[in-house]
C-alpha positions, 0 to 999 in steps of 0.5 A, a space after each residue: 174032908 168031913 161032910 160037916 166040915 168047912 174050909 175056914 176061908 169060906 166062912 169069911 166070905 158068906 154074906 147074908 141077904 142083907 150084906 149081899 144087897 148092900 154090897 150089890 147096891 155099893 157095886 151098882 153105884 160105883 158102876 154108875 158113877 163110873 159110867 157117869 164120869 165116862 160120859 161127862 168126860 167124853 161130852 166135856 173134854 173136846 170143849 176144854 181142848 178147844 178152850 185151852 187152844 184159844 187161851 194158848 193162842 191168846 197168850 202167845 199173841 199177847 206175849 208177842 204183841 207186848 214183848 213179854 216172854 210166855 214164862 213171865 207172863 204164865 208166872 204173872 198169871 199165876 201170881 193173879 190167880 193166887 190174888 184172886 184166891 186169896 180174895 184180893 180184888 183189882 177194884 176194892 171198892 169194899 173189903 171182901 169180908 166186911 161185916 155185910 159180906 160176913 153177915 151175908 155169908 153166915 146167912 147163907 150157910 145157916 139157911 143152906 145147912 141149918 143152925 
């Protein structure tokens, strides 16, 4: 190979100073996020497992008390969650998206995001 020649593959790996800083910043941000996720998971996971255990005990107790199979109870709860997500309320004093609720939502969006 001649002294003035380079391999073609090395040219694509060459980063100028600004691009190098950007890549370094991106790598540091990703590492920061990964460390944060690991810490958050280590702190919150045990609490989540305890809550799940309590909930499973409550479901089992309810199922045995009212003679309902766990499968039927879980099916009902999935339907209930879907209804809540759709905005259906058990105590429908007023519709969720009446004019006042819609006005409040629009005001919140405009004041938060800007108009």
